[in-house]
ROMI-974332 format. One record per residue (C-alpha): residue number from 1; residue in one letter; x, y, z. Coordinates in steps of 0.5 Angstrom, whole numbers. Layout:
N
  nr rest     X     Y     Z
 NUM    A     X     Y     Z
...
! end
This chain:
196
  nr rest     X     Y     Z
   1    X   355   -77   -82
   2    X   359   -74   -77
   3    X   360   -77   -70
   4    X   357   -71   -67
   5    X   350   -74   -70
   6    X   352   -81   -67
   7    X   354   -77   -60
   8    X   347   -74   -60
   9    X   343   -80   -61
  10    X   347   -83   -55
  11    X   346   -77   -51
  12    X   338   -78   -53
  13    X   338   -85   -51
  14    X   342   -84   -45
  15    X   337   -79   -43
  16    X   331   -83   -44
  17    X   333   -90   -41
  18    X   340   -89   -38
  19    X   347   -93   -40
  20    X   344   -99   -41
  21    X   339   -97   -46
  22    X   344   -94   -50
  23    X   348  -101   -50
  24    X   342  -105   -52
  25    X   341  -100   -58
  26    X   348  -101   -60
  27    X   348  -108   -59
  28    X   341  -109   -63
  29    X   344  -104   -69
  30    X   351  -108   -69
  31    X   355  -102   -67
  32    X   361  -104   -63
  33    X   364   -97   -63
  34    X   366   -95   -56
  35    X   366   -88   -57
  36    X   364   -84   -63
  37    X   369   -78   -64
  38    X   365   -72   -66
  39    X   370   -69   -72
  40    X   370   -76   -75
  41    X   366   -78   -81
  42    X   362   -85   -80
  43    X   358   -88   -86
  44    X   351   -86   -86
  45    X   348   -93   -85
  46    X   351   -93   -78
  47    X   346   -88   -76
  48    X   340   -91   -80
  49    X   342   -97   -76
  50    X   342   -94   -69
  51    X   335   -90   -71
  52    X   332   -97   -73
  53    X   335  -100   -66
  54    X   332   -95   -62
  55    X   326   -95   -65
  56    X   326  -103   -63
  57    X   329  -102   -56
  58    X   324   -96   -54
  59    X   318   -99   -58
  60    X   317   -92   -61
  61    X   316   -91   -69
  62    X   322   -89   -72
  63    X   319   -83   -74
  64    X   318   -81   -67
  65    X   325   -82   -65
  66    X   327   -78   -71
  67    X   322   -72   -69
  68    X   325   -73   -62
  69    X   332   -73   -64
  70    X   331   -66   -68
  71    X   328   -63   -62
  72    X   334   -65   -58
  73    X   339   -63   -63
  74    X   338   -56   -62
  75    X   339   -57   -55
  76    X   345   -62   -56
  77    X   349   -58   -61
  78    X   349   -51   -56
  79    X   351   -55   -50
  80    X   357   -58   -54
  81    X   360   -52   -56
  82    X   356   -49   -62
  83    X   352   -44   -58
  84    X   356   -38   -60
  85    X   355   -41   -68
  86    X   348   -42   -67
  87    X   347   -35   -64
  88    X   351   -32   -70
  89    X   346   -35   -74
  90    X   340   -30   -72
  91    X   337   -27   -66
  92    X   330   -29   -68
  93    X   326   -35   -71
  94    X   326   -32   -78
  95    X   333   -29   -78
  96    X   336   -36   -76
  97    X   331   -40   -81
  98    X   334   -36   -87
  99    X   341   -37   -85
 100    X   341   -44   -84
 101    X   345   -45   -90
 102    X   350   -40   -88
 103    X   350   -44   -81
 104    X   352   -50   -85
 105    X   357   -47   -89
 106    X   361   -44   -83
 107    X   360   -51   -80
 108    X   363   -54   -86
 109    X   370   -50   -85
 110    X   371   -55   -80
 111    X   368   -61   -82
 112    X   370   -62   -90
 113    X   366   -68   -91
 114    X   360   -65   -89
 115    X   354   -66   -94
 116    X   349   -62   -91
 117    X   342   -61   -93
 118    X   339   -54   -96
 119    X   334   -50   -93
 120    X   330   -44   -97
 121    X   325   -40   -93
 122    X   319   -36   -95
 123    X   314   -32   -90
 124    X   307   -34   -92
 125    X   304   -29   -87
 126    X   306   -26   -80
 127    X   306   -32   -76
 128    X   308   -37   -82
 129    X   314   -40   -85
 130    X   314   -44   -91
 131    X   321   -48   -91
 132    X   323   -52   -97
 133    X   328   -58   -95
 134    X   333   -61  -100
 135    X   337   -67   -98
 136    X   341   -72  -101
 137    X   339   -77   -95
 138    X   332   -80   -95
 139    X   328   -81   -89
 140    X   330   -75   -85
 141    X   324   -71   -86
 142    X   321   -73   -79
 143    X   327   -70   -76
 144    X   326   -64   -79
 145    X   320   -63   -76
 146    X   323   -64   -69
 147    X   329   -59   -71
 148    X   324   -54   -73
 149    X   320   -55   -67
 150    X   326   -54   -63
 151    X   329   -48   -66
 152    X   322   -45   -65
 153    X   323   -47   -57
 154    X   330   -44   -57
 155    X   327   -37   -59
 156    X   321   -38   -54
 157    X   316   -39   -59
 158    X   311   -45   -59
 159    X   310   -47   -66
 160    X   306   -52   -70
 161    X   310   -56   -76
 162    X   306   -59   -81
 163    X   310   -63   -87
 164    X   306   -60   -92
 165    X   309   -63   -99
 166    X   313   -70   -99
 167    X   319   -71  -104
 168    X   317   -75  -110
 169    X   319   -77  -117
 170    X   316   -70  -119
 171    X   318   -66  -113
 172    X   326   -65  -111
 173    X   325   -63  -104
 174    X   320   -63   -98
 175    X   316   -57   -95
 176    X   314   -56   -88
 177    X   309   -50   -86
 178    X   312   -47   -79
 179    X   306   -43   -76
 180    X   308   -39   -69
 181    X   302   -40   -64
 182    X   301   -33   -61
 183    X   302   -26   -64
 184    X   308   -24   -68
 185    X   309   -17   -72
 186    X   309   -18   -79
 187    X   315   -13   -80
 188    X   319   -17   -75
 189    X   318   -23   -79
 190    X   320   -20   -86
 191    X   326   -16   -83
 192    X   328   -23   -80
 193    X   328   -27   -86
 194    X   333   -23   -90
 195    X   339   -27   -90
 196    X   346   -25   -87
! end
């Protein structure tokens, strides 16, 4: 994964408990990197070790760490200079979700080693989206829950995200139902889900 991901984990850890907590997490993970470089690629194992260490140091299940990280990622990337790119991906929740793959393609232009996930989005009804998540990396579905919650918040919606189907030997992806709480126009949702 790129250093930007590890820097976001660092930012979340410092927000939760300060520099001392981040150092404890790095020590627990056996990571001696002084500073991650956003545009450098790092072994995925390093990121997984940081998540495991954060779970032990903070006394939280790894799933909760990943969910918190997903919510944090949306805010962090906007702050770190990707705000305009996020804005171009859509002006509504549905449009943004429909353009996630296009967003990753644009990011890939500057990060050639990027191995992003893929998302397919269908409108279920006027307040519900079915999001299919394909990734070569295992164990990150709780992060997707947090990511979808964070994207909902970015567009001013309270959302409920349910992990409705899990990747398995017979299913090559995970599925999530994202339900917007409150009133939403079906026309606005249907128009929004047309990819750019």
